[in-house]
C-alpha positions as CSV (number, residue, x, y, z in Angstrom):
1,M,-7.8,-28.0,-10.0
2,K,-6.5,-30.8,-8.3
3,I,-3.7,-28.7,-6.6
4,A,-6.4,-26.4,-5.3
5,K,-8.1,-29.4,-3.9
6,T,-5.2,-30.8,-2.2
7,L,-4.2,-27.6,-0.8
8,S,-8.0,-27.3,0.5
9,I,-7.5,-30.8,2.3
10,L,-4.1,-30.4,3.2
11,G,-5.4,-26.9,5.1
12,I,-8.1,-28.8,6.7
13,A,-6.0,-31.6,8.2
14,V,-3.3,-29.2,9.4
15,A,-6.2,-27.0,11.2
16,G,-7.8,-30.4,12.5
17,I,-4.5,-31.4,14.1
18,T,-3.8,-27.9,15.4
19,L,-7.0,-27.7,17.0
20,A,-6.5,-31.6,18.3
21,S,-3.2,-30.7,19.9
22,C,-4.7,-27.6,21.7
23,R,-7.0,-30.0,23.3
24,A,-6.8,-30.5,27.3
25,G,-7.4,-33.7,29.0
26,G,-5.3,-36.0,31.7
27,E,-1.9,-34.0,32.2
28,N,-2.3,-31.9,29.2
29,Q,-3.8,-29.0,30.3
30,G,-3.9,-27.3,27.1
31,L,-3.0,-23.8,26.2
32,E,-3.9,-21.0,28.6
33,Y,-4.1,-17.4,27.6
34,A,-3.5,-15.0,30.9
35,P,-2.7,-17.7,33.0
36,Q,-3.2,-15.5,35.9
37,M,-7.1,-15.4,35.2
38,Y,-6.9,-19.1,35.7
39,H,-4.5,-19.4,38.7
40,S,-5.0,-15.9,40.4
41,V,-3.6,-15.5,43.7
42,A,-5.9,-16.0,46.6
43,Y,-5.7,-13.5,49.2
44,E,-7.4,-13.9,52.8
45,P,-9.8,-10.7,53.0
46,L,-8.7,-9.7,56.6
47,T,-4.8,-10.1,55.7
48,Q,-2.5,-8.3,53.7
49,I,1.1,-9.1,52.0
50,T,3.0,-6.0,53.6
51,D,6.8,-6.4,52.5
52,S,6.9,-2.9,51.2
53,E,10.5,-3.2,49.9
54,T,9.1,-5.5,46.9
55,K,5.9,-3.4,46.4
56,G,4.7,-4.6,42.8
57,D,7.5,-7.5,42.5
58,L,6.8,-11.4,42.8
59,I,7.9,-11.9,46.3
60,S,7.5,-15.8,46.5
61,T,8.3,-18.5,44.0
62,R,6.8,-21.7,44.0
63,E,7.4,-24.8,42.2
64,D,4.9,-24.3,39.5
65,G,6.3,-21.1,38.8
66,K,3.3,-18.8,40.2
67,G,4.0,-16.8,43.3
68,E,2.3,-14.0,45.3
69,Y,2.4,-10.2,44.8
70,Y,2.7,-7.3,47.2
71,N,-0.9,-6.2,47.5
72,S,-1.0,-2.7,48.8
73,N,-4.6,-1.0,49.6
74,I,-3.7,2.8,50.2
75,N,-7.5,3.3,51.3
76,N,-7.1,0.7,54.0
77,P,-4.6,1.6,56.9
78,H,-5.5,-1.8,58.8
79,N,-3.5,-4.0,56.4
80,M,-6.7,-6.1,54.9
81,N,-7.5,-6.8,51.3
82,M,-11.3,-5.9,51.9
83,R,-12.4,-2.5,52.8
84,E,-14.1,-1.5,55.9
85,P,-17.7,-0.8,56.4
86,V,-18.8,2.9,57.0
87,A,-18.0,4.0,60.2
88,N,-21.0,3.1,62.7
89,T,-22.9,0.7,60.3
90,V,-23.7,-2.8,60.7
91,P,-24.9,-5.0,58.2
92,R,-28.8,-5.7,58.5
93,N,-31.3,-8.5,56.0
94,K,-33.6,-7.1,54.1
95,Q,-36.3,-6.4,57.0
96,G,-34.0,-4.2,58.6
97,Y,-32.9,-6.7,61.2
98,L,-29.6,-6.5,62.8
99,P,-27.4,-9.6,63.4
100,Y,-28.3,-11.9,66.1
101,R,-26.0,-11.6,68.9
102,Y,-27.3,-14.0,71.6
103,K,-25.1,-17.3,71.8
104,A,-26.9,-20.7,72.7
105,F,-26.3,-21.0,76.3
106,E,-27.7,-17.4,76.9
107,V,-31.5,-18.5,76.5
108,E,-32.4,-16.6,79.7
109,E,-31.2,-13.0,78.3
110,A,-32.3,-13.3,75.1
111,G,-36.0,-14.6,76.7
112,T,-35.9,-11.4,78.6
113,S,-34.7,-9.0,75.7
114,V,-35.9,-10.4,72.3
115,K,-39.3,-9.0,71.4
116,N,-41.5,-10.1,68.3
117,P,-40.8,-7.3,65.4
118,I,-43.7,-9.1,63.1
119,E,-47.1,-7.2,63.8
120,L,-49.8,-9.9,64.8
121,S,-52.6,-10.4,62.2
122,D,-54.7,-13.3,60.7
123,E,-52.3,-13.6,57.8
124,V,-49.4,-14.2,60.1
125,L,-51.1,-16.8,61.8
126,T,-52.1,-18.7,58.8
127,D,-48.6,-18.7,57.2
128,G,-47.0,-19.3,60.9
129,K,-49.5,-22.7,61.2
130,R,-48.3,-23.8,57.8
131,L,-44.5,-22.9,58.8
132,F,-45.3,-24.9,61.7
133,Q,-46.8,-28.1,60.3
134,L,-43.9,-28.1,57.9
135,Y,-41.3,-27.9,60.0
136,C,-42.4,-28.6,63.6
137,T,-45.2,-31.5,63.4
138,P,-42.5,-34.1,62.9
139,C,-41.3,-33.7,66.4
140,H,-44.2,-31.9,68.3
141,G,-47.2,-33.4,66.4
142,S,-49.8,-31.1,64.8
143,G,-51.2,-30.1,68.0
144,G,-47.8,-28.9,69.7
145,Q,-48.4,-31.7,72.3
146,G,-45.0,-33.6,71.4
147,D,-46.8,-36.6,69.7
148,G,-45.0,-36.2,66.4
149,K,-43.8,-39.2,64.6
150,V,-40.2,-38.6,65.3
151,G,-41.2,-37.6,68.4
152,E,-42.4,-40.7,69.8
153,I,-39.4,-42.3,68.7
154,I,-36.8,-40.1,70.0
155,G,-39.0,-39.2,73.3
156,G,-38.5,-36.2,75.7
157,V,-40.2,-33.6,73.3
158,A,-41.7,-30.6,74.9
159,N,-45.4,-30.1,74.9
160,L,-46.0,-26.9,73.9
161,T,-49.5,-26.8,75.0
162,G,-49.2,-27.0,78.8
163,G,-47.2,-27.0,81.6
164,A,-44.2,-24.4,82.1
165,Y,-44.1,-24.3,78.4
166,T,-46.9,-21.9,78.1
167,A,-44.9,-19.4,80.6
168,L,-42.2,-19.1,78.0
169,S,-41.5,-15.7,76.5
170,E,-41.7,-15.2,72.8
171,G,-38.0,-14.0,72.8
172,H,-37.2,-17.8,74.6
173,I,-39.2,-19.8,72.0
174,Y,-37.5,-17.7,69.1
175,H,-34.2,-18.2,70.6
176,V,-34.6,-21.7,70.8
177,I,-35.8,-22.3,67.1
178,T,-32.8,-20.3,66.2
179,K,-29.8,-21.9,68.7
180,G,-31.6,-25.1,69.8
181,K,-32.0,-26.5,73.2
182,G,-31.5,-30.1,74.7
183,R,-33.0,-32.5,71.9
184,M,-34.2,-29.7,69.7
185,G,-31.5,-28.9,67.1
186,A,-30.8,-25.5,65.9
187,H,-32.9,-24.6,63.1
188,G,-31.5,-20.6,62.5
189,S,-30.0,-21.8,58.9
190,Q,-33.2,-23.6,57.9
191,I,-35.9,-21.1,58.4
192,T,-35.4,-17.4,57.7
193,P,-35.7,-15.0,61.1
194,E,-39.3,-13.4,59.9
195,N,-40.7,-17.1,59.3
196,R,-39.4,-18.1,62.4
197,W,-41.2,-15.0,64.5
198,K,-44.6,-16.1,62.3
199,I,-44.2,-19.4,64.2
200,V,-43.7,-18.1,67.4
201,H,-46.9,-16.0,67.0
202,Y,-48.7,-19.2,65.9
203,V,-47.4,-21.1,69.0
204,K,-48.5,-18.4,71.4
205,Q,-51.7,-17.3,70.0
206,E,-53.2,-20.7,68.7
207,L,-51.6,-23.5,70.8
208,Q,-51.1,-21.5,73.9
209,G,-54.4,-19.6,73.8
210,G,-52.2,-16.2,74.0
211,Q,-50.7,-17.0,77.3
212,N,-47.6,-14.5,77.9
213,A,-47.8,-13.3,74.4
214,D,-46.0,-10.5,73.4
215,N,-48.6,-8.4,72.3
216,A,-47.1,-5.3,72.2
217,V,-45.2,-5.6,69.0
218,A,-41.6,-4.3,69.2
219,A,-41.1,-1.3,66.8
220,V,-38.6,-1.7,64.3
221,A,-36.4,1.2,65.8
222,D,-32.6,0.9,66.0
223,Q,-32.9,0.4,69.8
224,D,-35.1,-2.3,69.6
225,V,-33.8,-3.6,66.9
226,T,-30.7,-4.5,68.3
227,Q,-31.8,-7.4,70.1
228,V,-33.9,-8.6,67.3
229,E,-31.9,-10.7,65.0
230,T,-30.0,-13.2,63.4
231,P,-27.1,-15.4,61.7
232,A,-26.2,-18.7,63.8
233,N,-22.6,-18.4,65.4
């Protein structure tokens, strides 16, 4: 009985020591199974190792004992690890918009070509007002007159309700929200394209009384959408 008890205690002690010895910490990283799952080689998506003479073999030796393997993608003739998209396709967002191609300085081109794809409605105006109050009132003020708390400090904030600003096109306003202009920073990374267009509707309809509003809403067709949408470059 004593022997069995002694063996049990000894077994528990051995198991405890074994588990403790496997623990990682400090310079000891513990035991790793399938280390390539932990330390896989990171490949650039647009490049590829193309030394075909060592295909399938380790082609470089590093001090840590890891290396790179020839990585051939027989389905891509352009030496890229990523696959190409289907021919004649361009990524769109969930609303079907194409990427916004205009640079920050191309404000005049955008103002002429970019059209509002969001159909005007009471619901859109209500949402546009909420978004304007959330993102725009600190500088432009609740009435869009450039008298927000931040605007009073930095100065030079546009009064959207008068002067030349009422003559701006919806595309111009959208572009400035997206890319920024003058003292106004770019908001393309903070406000979704759809919400930017709702703000534009609110500014043109409520703050500017519908002046120069693009009431003929752009149809979401390929020839129109190509000039509509988004990421910041």
